[in-house]
N, C-alpha and C positions, 0 to 999 in steps of 0.2 A: 641682630647682631652678627658681624661676619668675623667669625674666629675660627682659624683652622685647628681640629683636634689632632691628636697624635694617631698615625695611619699604622695598623698592624692587623693581620689576620688573626682570626679566633684560635686557629690551630697554633700559630705561632706564639701567640700569648699565653695558651694553656701550656705548652713546652715550657717556655721560660718561667712561669709562675711555678710549675711542678719542680724545676731545678732550683729556684730561689728558695721555696719552700722547704725542699730537703737540705739545703745549704744552712738556712737560718735555724731550722732544728737541731741539726748535727752540731751546731755551735755552742755545745753545753759549757765549755770554758771560757767562752766569749773572747777567744784568742783574736776574733776579727772585731772587736768591741768598737774601734775607731769607726768600722764602715756599718755597723749593726743598724742605726737608724736608717741609713741609705738602703741597706738590703731589705728592710721591713716595708719601706715606701716603694720600692720597685715591685716586690712581690704582690704588695696590694694593688699596684697599678695594673700589672700583668693580670691579676685575678679578674678585674673589672672589665679589662679588655676582652678577656676569654669568654666573658658573660655578654659581650656586645655591648657593654655601658661605654659611653663615650670619656675620653679621658683627655684633660688638658694640660698643656704645659703653660702656667699662667704666665710666666715671663715671656715666653714666645707671644702669647696671646695680646700682652700688654703692648709689647714692642710692636707688633703687627697692625694694632689698631692705632698707635701712635697718638698725636696730639693735634689739635687745632685751635684757632683763637675763635672764643665764643663771644657772643653779643655781650658788651658791656666790661669786657677785660681785655687788656691790651697784649696780654703775653698768652703764648700757647699752653694749654691744659691738657690733661689726658683725656681721651675719648671714652675710655672705660671707667668705672669705679667699682670697687669690691670691699666689703665690709661683713662683719657678723651678722647673721641673719635676723638677729633680735634687735639689732641697733637701730633706732628711729631715723638717724641720719649718718651720712658717711662723711667724713672730715678730712681733708686733703691737705697734706703740707708737702710742698717741694723745697728741694735745697739746690743751690747753684751748681753743684756737681752732677746734676742729672738724677739724683736719687729722689724717693717720695715715700711717704708714709699715708696709708688710708686707714683712719683711725674711727673708733666708735665715739669719741669725745674729742673736743677741740683741744684741751690739755688732758694730757694723760700720763699716768707714772709711767717712766720707762721700763720698769719691771713687768709691766702688764702687755706681756708679749701676746697672748691670745686675743687681744683686742686690737691689734696693730697687724696690717700686711705691709711689710716693707720691699721695696725694690732697690737694688744697688745703684751706685753712680754710673752714670751712662745709659740708663734706661730711657730718659726723656732728654730732649735737647738742652744745652746749657745756656744760660740767658745771655743776651747781647747788650742788654741795658740792666746793669744790677739793681740800680735805684728804682726803677719801675718794677723790676722783679720782686723785691723785698716788699714792696706795697701791695702785691697781688698773690703772694706765693700759699696763702691759706686760703682756702676756699670750702663750700659745703654743699651737699645735695640731699636730697630724700631717699631714703632706703624703700625699694618697692615693697607692696603688699605681697605675701605668699598666699594663694588661695587655699582655703581649709582642705581641698582634695590633695593638694600637693605637699602640704606640710608635713615634715618628718616627725615620728613620735617622740624623738628624744630632744633634749634641750636644743632650741635654736641656735644658742651661743657656739655650739659645736659645727655649725655648718657657716658657709659664706654665700653671700648673694653677689653676683657679677651682672652689671649691666651696662648698656650703652647710654652715655650721659647727653639728656636733652639740653640741659643748661646746667652750670655750676651755680645754681641758684636753688629756690624751692619749687622748680618746675618738675613734676613727676616724670620718672622715665617710662618706657613703653614696653621693652622686652629683655626682662631679666633672665638669669640661669640660677638655679639652686646648685650649690657645690659642695661635694664632700672633701675636705682636706686628706690627702693620701700621705703626705710629706713632702719636704721640699716644696717646689713650686708644682707639684703634680695634683690635680684634683679631678675626682669623678663628677661628671654632669649628670645630677638626678632627676633634674626637670628643667623645662624651658616654657615659656607662656608669654602671652601678651597682655598687658593691663588693660581692662575695659575702660571706657570714659568715666564710668561711675567709680570706680577704683581709683582712678586719676584724682577725681573730684574729692574723694576722701581724703587723699594724700594731701592734697593742697590745705586741708584744713587740720593737719597734724600740728600740735603745739609745739613750738621751737622750745629746747631746753638748754 
């Protein structure tokens, strides 16, 4: 999977982390409450970069990867997929303004924010033929297996898996990444791996829900 991480030296990241950490800790009265979520996200991102962990801007990665026309579908679909790591499948729903949702279930409560990764309008191309688009705007594909040695100790629903889609069908992927959400569209890359042919064969037998 070819995605470009955020580039920053460990020294610069450590300096930025120290500054953000001091600012967040000093904000006892929440005078910057409107920015506090963003402050914490940036602090965490700098912390991971200072440790040498790869950090992704997911929006940039998704835009960089772009879309393509897959076999069996006449409209361009995203080349990458992302979903909670404990979800058996990833469900894609596109909209005609170029926005998209990657979901743990085909139909999901709008309030279940942790089960949806949303991308804003303009992330993907607007359709040229809306009638064809509306017939193909919903797709799904299988979520990769995480090898036991790479699985985090905490609940997998707290993590995301990102991968390059082989096909928006039940064809298993090959090269996923395990991501830890930091805030906004920032994610720390905890692991990357290639699925074996044995793992892909097991995935093909996964019962559809």
